[in-house]
N, C-alpha and C positions, 0 to 999 in steps of 0.2 A: 109910324103912329103919332098921332100929334100932340098936344101938352094936355088937354084934356082925358086920353087915354093913359098916361102916364101917371095923370094925378092919382085916377082912377085904379089903375094900376098899384100904383103904391101904397094908397090907402086901404084898398082890400087885403094886399099881406101884411099889411100893421093889424088888418084890425083878425082875420086869420090865425098871427103868431102871437097875439091876445088872448082872443079864447083859444087856441090850442093852451094856453099857459093857465087857464083857469081865471083870466085876470077882467075885474068889470074896468073903463072908463075911468074910471073912479081911483080903482086900485094904481092901473098903471099912472094915474099922473099923480098919486102918494109915492111912485117908486121914481120918480125921477127927478134929477139937478133941477135946482130953479123953478120960478114960477110958470104956471100954463094953466089954462082952464080947460076945464072937462069939454067946454063949448067946443075950442078947437082940434084937441083931440079930434071929434066928432067929424067936424070940418075935413079935419085931414083924412079919416078912413072913407069918407063919402068922395074924396077928390074935388071938396068943393075948395079947397084952398091951398098952396104953393108954399110947401113947409120948407125952412131955411135948411142949410147943413148942419148946423148947427141944434134944431129942435129935432131934426131926423136921426141925429148922432145920442141927443137925449133918451130919443124914443128907444134905440139901439141898446143903449146899455141900460136900460130897465128890463128890456124883454131878454136880455140875455144874450146877444145874438150879433151878429155885425152889420156896418151902415147896409154892409153888398145884402146881404139876405132880403132888405128892406125893398132894395131897388131894383136885383134884381128879374127877369119877368122871361 
């Protein structure tokens, strides 16, 4: 699996978890600690950017899951 596949897999997992919880990207950003833009969430979910470990942690906290849940494939 190459980098692009991993980023797309993580992004898709985040998107599915977010949608399962009935959250929009704006809602997710509102639940996250610190500053992050909705366009950054969009880029992460589409696999167009490589989120930092801390960003993944903040997303996991906002989605009430473990970081492992975001990166398992």
